[in-house]
C-alpha atoms as one frame of an Amber mdcrd trajectory, in Angstrom:
protein
 148.734  85.719 195.504 149.346  87.582 192.277 152.358  85.396 191.537 150.215
  82.287 191.979 147.743  83.622 189.419 150.558  84.373 186.962 152.132  80.948
 187.326 148.731  79.212 187.087 148.148  81.201 183.884 151.498  79.995 182.546
 150.579  76.371 183.250 147.152  76.791 181.680 148.558  78.302 178.477 151.052
  75.478 178.009 148.658  72.648 178.863 145.829  74.202 176.845 148.102  74.203
 173.816 148.922  70.507 174.395 145.252  69.534 174.803 144.190  71.412 171.679
 146.980  69.820 169.637 145.971  66.325 170.774 142.346  67.133 170.024 143.163
  68.338 166.495 145.408  65.316 165.855 142.950  62.880 167.400 143.218  59.531
 165.597 146.496  60.176 163.805 148.662  58.655 166.536 146.162  56.755 168.670
 145.097  54.007 166.285 148.507  52.401 165.773 149.961  53.112 169.191 146.845
  52.691 171.288 145.258  55.059 173.767 147.099  54.073 176.931 149.773  56.756
 176.497 147.088  59.433 176.210 145.388  58.136 179.329 148.642  58.546 181.259
 149.161  61.973 179.722 145.750  63.214 180.905 146.590  62.011 184.410 149.930
  63.879 184.403 148.176  67.039 183.211 145.763  66.784 186.146 148.556  66.178
 188.668 150.478  69.141 187.229 147.516  71.463 187.732 146.844  70.159 191.239
 150.525  70.552 192.235 151.781  73.616 190.322 155.391  73.468 191.537 157.483
  76.028 189.704 160.414  74.913 187.530 162.654  76.802 185.140 165.268  75.525
 182.739 167.722  78.086 184.079 167.717  76.050 187.307 169.215  73.151 185.329
 171.457  75.115 183.008 172.535  78.641 183.884 173.346  79.404 180.245 169.692
  78.927 179.272 167.399  81.779 180.267 164.244  80.560 178.538 161.690  82.709
 176.762 160.438  85.831 178.500 156.764  86.630 177.911 155.303  89.859 179.266
 151.574  90.511 179.301 150.614  94.175 179.203 147.372  94.883 181.035 145.797
  98.258 180.343 144.336  99.908 183.429 141.616 102.493 183.203 143.233 105.257
 185.235 140.992 108.220 184.551 142.941 110.524 186.828 146.285 109.971 185.087
 145.748 112.687 182.477 144.954 115.334 185.090 147.824 114.215 187.295 150.327
 114.368 184.426 149.099 117.849 183.577 149.625 118.952 187.193 153.101 117.452
 187.187 154.006 119.316 183.994 152.737 122.578 185.439 154.696 122.053 188.652
 157.896 121.141 186.817 157.577 124.221 184.618 157.239 126.421 187.703 153.722
 127.553 186.858 151.036 128.153 189.445 148.564 125.319 189.965 145.866 127.731
 191.023 143.794 129.690 188.551 142.370 133.095 189.486 138.629 133.364 189.796
 137.062 135.949 187.542 135.979 139.095 189.360 132.322 139.728 189.709 130.500
 142.896 188.699 129.469 144.529 191.984 126.559 146.375 190.472 125.195 143.201
 188.889 125.465 141.375 192.187 123.647 144.083 194.077 120.876 144.204 191.529
 120.364 140.422 191.472 116.908 139.342 192.546 116.234 137.139 195.564 114.810
 134.510 193.210 118.047 134.383 191.239 120.033 133.999 194.464 117.851 131.099
 195.608 118.143 129.426 192.184 121.925 129.838 192.285 122.077 128.352 195.786
 119.989 125.337 194.714 122.160 124.885 191.613 125.321 125.037 193.695 123.914
 122.537 196.200 122.997 120.104 193.412 126.454 120.547 191.894 128.114 119.755
 195.230 125.859 116.716 195.678 126.755 115.414 192.205 130.440 115.923 192.908
 130.175 114.038 196.225 128.321 111.212 194.501 130.968 111.046 191.760 133.732
 111.009 194.385 132.068 108.116 196.252 131.605 106.199 193.013 135.234 106.796
 192.051 136.415 105.716 195.512 134.326 102.541 195.276 135.686 101.766 191.801
 139.205 102.333 193.086 138.588  99.983 195.986 137.304  97.273 193.633 140.351
  97.679 191.392 142.747  97.398 194.323 140.977  94.264 195.526 140.774  92.728
 192.048 142.961  89.769 192.956 140.855  88.992 196.026 137.615  89.374 194.056
 138.809  87.107 191.254 139.953  84.553 193.825 136.520  84.642 195.426 134.759
  84.112 192.071 137.150  81.260 191.246 136.547  79.593 194.614 132.778  80.082
 194.435 132.560  78.457 190.998 134.662  75.516 192.195 132.541  74.963 195.311
 129.289  75.107 193.334 130.464  72.472 190.840 131.977  70.313 193.572 128.725
  70.370 195.546 126.767  69.544 192.374 128.869  66.469 191.575 128.853  65.226
 195.173 125.069  65.591 195.239 124.852  63.802 191.884 126.879  60.895 193.278
 124.603  60.376 196.275 121.455  60.639 194.145 122.825  57.988 191.792 123.690
  55.775 194.744 120.118  55.995 195.972 118.865  55.251 192.452 120.985  52.115
 192.018 120.407  50.650 195.448 116.767  51.579 195.960 115.199  48.547 194.218
 118.254  46.477 193.255 118.758  42.905 194.421 121.784  40.721 194.962 122.614
  38.353 192.110 121.776  34.741 193.097 123.002  33.142 189.882 125.848  30.863
 190.965 127.203  30.659 187.425 127.517  34.460 187.108 129.001  34.913 190.573
 131.417  32.089 189.831 132.557  33.896 186.687 133.105  37.084 188.721 135.277
  35.259 191.278 137.207  33.510 188.522 138.020  36.679 186.620 138.907  38.505
 189.838 141.550  35.848 190.510 142.754  36.145 186.921 143.010  39.945 187.201
 144.541  39.772 190.709 141.632  41.665 192.258 141.748  40.858 195.979 138.295
  42.060 196.946 135.464  40.611 194.896 132.852  43.308 194.139 129.204  42.828
 194.952 127.044  41.912 191.953 123.572  43.492 191.762 120.615  43.140 189.413
 118.489  46.216 188.644 115.482  46.498 186.397 115.295  49.158 183.670 119.051
  49.746 183.699 120.213  50.622 180.150 123.792  49.350 180.473 126.029  47.594
 183.017 128.044  49.959 185.217 130.782  49.854 187.832 129.809  52.092 190.742
 131.577  53.237 193.900 135.040  54.150 195.071 135.710  52.078 198.196 132.950
  49.465 198.182 132.739  48.619 194.481 129.548  47.230 193.003 128.747  45.823
 189.554 125.185  46.681 188.588 123.619  44.694 185.676 120.250  44.762 183.972
 118.766  41.254 184.259 118.126  39.228 181.105 119.795  41.831 178.812 122.691
  39.623 177.811 122.850  36.050 176.644 124.823  33.423 178.525 127.795  33.607
 176.126 127.857  37.423 176.371 128.127  37.628 180.156 131.859  36.692 180.377
 132.690  39.529 177.945 130.689  42.067 179.916 132.169  40.899 183.220 135.739
  41.053 181.884 135.169  44.609 180.694 133.757  45.850 183.995 136.369  44.036
 186.092 139.110  45.536 183.931 137.778  48.964 184.944 137.869  47.813 188.521
 141.433  46.495 188.300 142.855  49.780 187.010 140.707  51.969 189.309 139.104
  53.898 186.468 136.465  55.354 188.793 139.234  57.133 190.756 140.870  58.188
 187.496 137.652  59.865 186.361 137.199  61.452 189.794 140.619  63.147 189.542
 139.785  64.430 186.054 136.468  65.751 187.275 138.097  67.482 190.266 140.589
  69.302 188.012 137.857  70.357 185.603 135.797  71.650 188.523 138.810  73.508
 189.931 139.561  75.164 186.580 135.928  75.533 185.602 136.575  78.768 183.694
 138.887  77.015 181.221 136.851  75.482 178.359 139.865  73.540 177.044 139.813
  71.361 180.164 136.267  70.293 179.360 137.553  69.154 175.966 140.238  67.185
 177.810 137.613  65.582 180.055 135.613  64.427 177.054 138.685  62.924 175.374
 139.918  61.341 178.607 136.573  59.716 179.462 136.448  58.259 175.959 140.051
  57.027 176.244 139.120  55.177 179.446 136.740  52.983 177.454 139.127  52.621
 174.515 141.954  51.457 176.783 139.652  49.055 178.595 138.562  47.549 175.242
 142.172  47.288 174.100 143.174  45.446 177.259 140.214  43.053 177.166 140.624
  42.144 173.475 144.429  42.086 173.394 144.610  38.270 173.148 141.268  37.722
 171.399 140.791  36.222 167.963 138.876  38.187 165.294 135.727  36.107 165.881
 135.844  36.845 169.616 136.406  40.549 168.945 133.385  40.497 166.650 131.225
  38.992 169.392 132.603  41.542 171.891 131.732  44.380 169.511 128.217  43.037
 168.995 127.775  42.947 172.774 128.786  46.613 172.993 126.351  47.497 170.196
 123.597  45.641 172.009 124.210  47.635 175.202 124.531  50.913 173.275 121.135
  50.303 171.665 119.515  50.814 175.097 121.904  53.516 176.320 120.431  57.029
 176.414 121.764  60.397 177.490 125.168  61.367 178.816 126.687  59.036 181.469
 127.341  60.559 184.874 131.040  61.112 185.750 130.755  58.833 188.805 129.836
  55.855 186.587 132.044  53.624 184.469 129.493  52.303 181.945 129.881  49.385
 179.546 128.624  51.324 176.527 129.263  54.907 175.451 126.858  57.174 173.639
 125.756  55.980 170.210 127.721  58.579 168.259 131.000  57.285 169.752 130.298
  53.634 168.931 131.672  53.749 165.363 135.143  54.853 166.499 135.053  52.342
 169.316 134.231  49.501 166.932 137.021  50.474 164.535 139.427  50.596 167.466
 138.785  46.900 168.190 140.177  45.652 164.865 143.330  47.763 164.526 146.670
  45.970 164.670 148.455  47.814 167.453 152.117  48.145 168.395 151.929  48.794
 172.140 155.504  49.985 172.381 154.746  52.690 169.827 152.820  54.610 172.476
 156.015  55.576 174.260 157.129  57.757 171.366 154.196  60.242 171.346 154.080
  60.112 175.150 157.750  61.108 175.504 157.428  63.747 172.769 154.454  65.308
 174.550 156.277  65.293 177.907 159.381  66.835 176.345 157.328  69.561 174.682
 155.468  70.407 177.889 158.700  70.422 179.886 160.504  72.741 177.479 157.597
  75.159 177.260 156.702  75.177 180.948 160.230  75.505 182.317 161.454  77.787
 179.558 158.634  80.335 179.511 158.476  83.036 182.160 155.188  84.987 182.222
 155.026  88.412 183.829 152.282  91.027 183.992 152.946  94.709 183.419 150.139
  97.120 184.261 150.173 100.288 182.153 147.575 103.084 181.911 145.300 103.110
 178.901 146.539 106.555 177.848 150.160 105.415 177.807 149.630 101.935 176.380
 150.748 102.881 172.886 153.853 104.684 174.157 155.335 101.876 176.253 158.149
 100.006 174.478 160.260  97.324 176.135 163.960  98.056 176.496 166.491  95.339
 175.708 169.296  96.093 178.147 171.513  93.435 176.584 171.456  95.206 173.226
 171.611  98.723 174.649 174.318  98.944 177.275 172.637 101.588 179.397 173.568
 102.429 182.976 170.644 104.009 184.824 172.821 105.697 187.455 175.906 105.602
 189.655 175.546 104.994 193.386 178.202 105.204 196.124 178.843 102.669 198.872
 181.087 102.826 201.935 182.987  99.598 201.252 182.788  98.060 197.799 184.863
  95.007 198.697 182.699  94.232 201.730 179.629  94.689 199.562 180.932  92.166
 197.050 181.639  89.667 199.825 177.992  89.653 200.898 176.445  86.482 199.472
 174.379  85.075 202.338 173.269  85.752 205.915 176.507  84.947 207.740 178.672
  86.888 205.288 176.396  89.886 206.017 176.838  89.904 209.804 177.297  93.462
 211.150 179.990  93.985 213.757 180.149  97.802 213.663 176.925  99.821 213.457
 176.536 103.618 213.599 173.096 105.258 213.436 173.999 108.925 213.750 172.916
 108.951 217.406 174.594 105.764 218.618 177.550 103.554 217.853 177.442  99.792
 218.481 180.344  97.432 217.882 181.422  93.865 218.699 185.005  93.354 219.834
 187.238  90.354 219.120 185.897  88.558 222.215 182.273  88.749 221.057 181.315
  91.494 223.521 178.817  94.099 222.336 179.543  97.725 223.318 177.640 100.936
 222.737 178.071 104.688 222.943 175.885 107.716 222.267 172.411 108.620 223.468
 170.323 106.714 226.014 167.018 108.548 225.645 165.199 105.205 225.061 167.518
 103.162 227.307 169.004 101.703 224.134 172.393 101.412 225.875 170.848  99.339
 228.655 171.297 102.072 231.292 167.962 102.339 233.096 168.092 105.933 234.322
 164.813 107.811 234.581 166.642 111.083 233.909 167.800 109.808 230.494 164.305
 109.114 229.164 163.509 111.409 226.210 166.576 113.485 227.095 168.728 114.227
 224.035 171.256 116.245 226.056 172.798 113.158 227.672 175.507 111.392 225.663
 177.701 108.506 226.844 181.104 108.764 225.238 182.670 105.916 227.210 181.713
 102.471 225.795 178.963 100.704 227.736 178.940  96.910 227.825 175.628  95.563
 226.514 175.993  91.785 225.976 178.466  88.942 225.506 178.873  86.139 222.950
 177.404  88.336 220.213 177.900  87.648 216.480 175.662  90.268 214.839 174.218
  93.677 215.790 171.780  96.078 214.154 169.726  99.126 215.170 166.997 101.228
 213.650 167.956 104.566 212.090 165.960 106.505 214.694 168.166 104.930 217.398
 165.211 103.940 219.554 166.172 100.251 219.803 169.077  97.895 219.133 168.979
  94.162 218.364 171.692  91.469 218.420 172.172  87.740 217.843 174.175  85.609
 220.252 176.271  82.545 219.444 173.452  80.203 220.488 171.064  81.720 217.901
 168.961  83.868 220.259 167.767  87.299 219.102 167.629  90.008 221.784 166.584
  93.648 221.748 166.500  96.612 224.091 165.353 100.205 224.009 161.906 101.424
 223.011 159.121  99.103 221.971 158.705 101.088 218.744 155.394  99.896 217.217
 155.806  96.559 218.973 159.318  95.937 217.595 160.476  94.484 220.944 157.341
  92.340 221.219 156.036  94.021 224.380 152.331  94.771 224.904 151.719  98.205
 223.369 150.568 100.999 225.658 148.255 103.920 225.029 149.907 106.707 222.985
 153.082 104.612 222.794 153.345 104.618 218.956 153.865 108.382 218.921 155.808
 108.499 222.188 158.175 105.483 222.148 159.803 106.421 225.474 156.549 105.439
 227.255 157.391 101.726 226.863 161.069 100.867 227.453 162.735  97.585 228.366
 164.358  97.294 231.781 166.605  94.473 230.519 167.356  92.746 227.200 164.210
  91.251 225.691 164.380  87.776 224.066 162.636  88.314 220.720 163.089  84.948
 218.997 165.117  81.747 219.193 166.989  79.728 216.562 167.786  82.849 214.536
 170.283  82.963 211.669 169.994  86.652 210.736 168.013  89.752 211.749 167.631
  93.199 210.212 166.126  96.299 211.808 163.972  98.652 209.786 162.922 102.076
 210.952 160.073 100.713 213.075 160.137  96.986 212.347 162.313  93.866 212.248
 162.801  91.110 209.674 164.238  87.781 210.900 165.598  84.651 209.209 165.360
  81.556 211.412 167.353  78.328 211.239 164.464  76.499 209.561 164.814  78.926
 206.590 161.681  80.947 207.376 161.480  84.751 207.248 159.376  86.509 209.897
 158.467  90.188 210.029 156.721  92.437 212.564 156.385  96.116 213.459 155.253
  98.967 211.243 156.257 100.247 207.814 155.299 103.781 206.936 156.790 106.386
 204.652 156.182 110.134 204.743 154.863 110.130 201.178 151.852 108.544 199.537
 149.926 108.682 196.282 146.500 108.767 197.953 147.050 109.010 201.685 149.356
 108.189 204.534 149.274 104.403 204.304 151.171 101.859 206.381 151.727  98.151
 207.019 151.546  96.849 210.596 151.933  93.500 212.360 152.050  93.368 216.166
 153.090  89.696 216.169 155.623  87.988 213.852 154.163  87.178 210.441 155.548
  84.391 208.288 156.492  86.058 204.990 158.759  83.688 203.042 159.705  80.023
 203.439 162.787  78.175 202.199 164.756  81.431 202.432 168.485  82.075 202.789
 168.587  85.856 203.438 166.467  88.805 204.525 166.970  92.537 204.973 164.725
  95.331 206.226 165.071  98.922 205.028 163.367 102.092 206.166 159.918 100.885
 205.115 160.547  98.027 202.668 161.764  94.490 203.372 163.207  91.787 201.140
 164.079  88.103 201.194 165.914  85.714 198.877 164.904  82.069 198.808 166.994
  78.981 198.079 166.037  79.196 194.396 167.524  82.734 194.202 164.104  84.340
 193.831 163.661  87.821 195.282 160.599  88.615 197.416 159.669  92.197 198.391
 156.967  93.655 200.634 156.154  96.881 202.450 156.323 100.428 201.098 155.999
 100.639 197.321 155.221 104.340 196.879 158.180 104.785 194.508 158.076 101.341
 192.928 160.828  99.989 195.200 159.030  96.629 195.286 159.615  96.371 191.522
 155.948  96.683 190.628 153.348  99.341 189.953 150.154  99.551 191.951 149.442
  99.927 195.645 151.556 102.023 198.012 152.048  99.067 200.378 152.293  95.363
 199.561 150.957  93.278 202.441 152.059  89.975 200.906 155.554  89.220 199.548
 155.880  89.907 195.823 158.195  87.723 193.737 160.041  90.515 191.942 163.010
  88.846 190.262 164.834  85.564 189.758 168.516  84.630 189.695 169.289  87.103
 192.526 172.404  86.690 194.662 172.069  89.613 197.131 169.697  92.489 197.903
 169.939  95.839 199.729 166.986  98.078 200.630 167.682 101.811 201.113 171.165
 101.147 202.577 173.734 100.326 199.894 176.199  99.219 202.517 177.288  96.457
 204.841 176.093  98.917 207.553 179.632  99.270 208.872 180.575 102.897 209.560
 177.779 104.119 207.328 177.355 107.664 208.628 179.573 110.527 209.671 178.305
 111.559 213.146 178.882 115.216 212.256 176.618 114.934 209.204 173.844 112.659
 210.396 171.273 114.856 208.655 172.573 113.209 205.519 170.100 110.455 206.346
 167.405 112.728 204.928 165.814 110.726 202.078 165.677 113.902 199.995 169.186
 115.084 200.876 171.834 115.818 198.281 175.009 114.611 200.005 176.974 112.431
 197.572 178.845 110.718 200.416 175.767 109.053 201.828 175.229 105.334 201.465
 171.504 105.782 202.063 169.448 105.831 198.882 165.962 105.904 200.321 163.037
 104.280 198.578 165.437 102.312 196.383 166.064  98.577 196.176 169.378  97.232
 194.873 170.101  93.686 193.758 173.109  91.808 192.485 172.295  88.943 190.162
 174.354  85.780 190.036 176.238  87.106 186.986 177.549  90.012 189.116 175.504
  92.788 187.437 173.892  95.322 189.793 170.324  96.544 189.290 168.067  98.988
 191.108 164.449 100.119 191.154 162.684 102.908 192.998 163.235 106.643 193.371
 165.249 108.751 190.878 165.458 105.961 188.325 163.989 105.625 184.858 161.566
 107.882 183.038 158.452 107.421 185.153 157.210 110.508 187.013 154.922 110.490
 190.027 153.216 113.169 192.089 152.809 112.283 195.770 151.515 113.872 198.942
 153.905 114.769 201.751 153.077 113.968 205.369 154.773 114.277 208.720 157.869
 116.365 209.395 159.776 115.417 206.244 162.285 118.061 205.220 162.530 118.665
 201.479 165.630 120.584 200.370 164.974 123.787 198.387 161.260 123.286 198.706
 158.392 125.177 200.298 156.498 121.964 201.084 154.368 121.790 197.943 151.078
 119.997 198.275 152.152 117.651 195.485 155.771 116.548 195.290 156.954 115.302
 191.886 159.877 112.957 191.397 161.056 110.366 188.881 161.102 106.637 189.677
 161.218 103.181 188.101 159.030 100.201 189.109 161.356  97.908 187.149 164.950
  96.900 187.825 167.465  98.877 185.755 171.246  98.266 185.569 173.317 100.591
 187.794 176.983 101.151 188.597 178.288 101.000 192.181 181.368 102.959 193.260
 183.157 103.346 196.581 183.231 106.786 198.253
């Protein structure tokens, strides 16, 4: 949702600039070239805002990267100063606890009962104030986390209020016009209407009504059009001019044109520039209609037409309703309208400003990329952007098990896994497409349904066990509780433990913490028409043949900035459409779409989703463009990743340099071949988190706050083979 806001903001900035320029230059181009080109331009602006499809010039020319615009948003993080102080104390090895001053025993014994009661009341009030402040801070934090949802609600509420108002206005006007109106019985007038309808190729002749006390003729309605006239306002020679004007509105469906403009202005009600556009566009509707009616007229006929407009304007009062297409505008616009009638106009000249405006909008909209960077108020003055092209900086060096295989990964099929080792189990596909497995069977992950094997880590099968045939891809979670595979016909199967609903079985009581309570007796069909599947620690991400990415299960890390958060989906959730690849790490998942845009969701404690903010992103976040491949936590093709004798190297906080696991880190390779990473142990950001669960921290006595560096932005890295 945040990306939609950012891209809508980008569109608004560009189109606002165009509207303001046309407003400031009003009259400089319109008089000689007419107003028709501006009328078309307003319509294209409205369509663009109703269908904000994203385009970038780099999609058309890879050598052009456009202009990068980053908006820094200062966040009022009152706790940052205290947290940074605690981090500095911890890093310097100082104690975070201050000693309480000792009390004088004699003074305490000699204290009066009244003093004790007063102290107790004071302490109680102090505790109450602290609790109130904590609740207020928690509520403020909740509002800040839900800011996108709140802003969306305000936006939607404003739109619905205006939409209801204009719909109500339309029906009230309809009742007003039809309440005491009567059908025109003048054969001469109705004959003129039929004649001009044939001339203008209008198939359905509108109904002609007379209404007393009507200040000006109007065209009303969208489907069943009606021309409403005040009786005896115009002379006999003036009626053909009035009818031609109103029927010209009818021919070019100006009522629908104004309705689209009104809908866009209602939708973007918070943007005052759009109300300027509406005013200009409504005026251009009348100018264009006049220009079309008088195109072939002689000066004397134009003079009579202008006098007819002046006559109608003399009785016109107030601002016309958007649902009406009146004959006369407000009196203050009449002077410009009269001048517009007698200008010699080159109609072809309108193409030049129209094409220039389109070219300008296209270059700006496709060439500008807007991003939002949230930084604390205290650090706002210290943040400076780094130009990695000017400063050739490598943020770190990371090992992989097979650099050539890593470079060959470009899509789903080039990333198929045929040899997977988890530390507890080994799965591999032979040359005949048969899937075999060895290792533990404590969750029946090998397909051997022995009751004695359940939750029994002492049983190990060293002889390969046949699991399935016609297999093209295999994966398993790092805890070795379940294994998944894809067959040649595109079916995704799984067996083992239903870890947090990963195997799509109904969850049982206490199952999440005891996965052996819910095991499959035979391979479970998880999904059909599958192109690729990736197993996280307790979840699965799947790419189907229709280019959709689905995810289900649970994501949870053993660290958190505020508490032990998580992301859970018992049934498959549609995350990304028009995708070509997906991968699921320990607690973070990723997808790349057909436009090479990277989407991330899940655990974001260490900024591994390439953004600051919440610990877990429930919706996919568009983190980067021009991305060729992505890896989450595992910088490997997952072939022979671990040494079975050193499986403890999987520890996210381990120090083994041979590991290909870099937990809480996301790696990408852009289409130019450069590798980037974000997440833990990158950059200059420092964070203090809480530890939960049974996480082992090397050389640590389980501090209450664990401090580590990280980067919520992609930095260039070097990949080597170990």
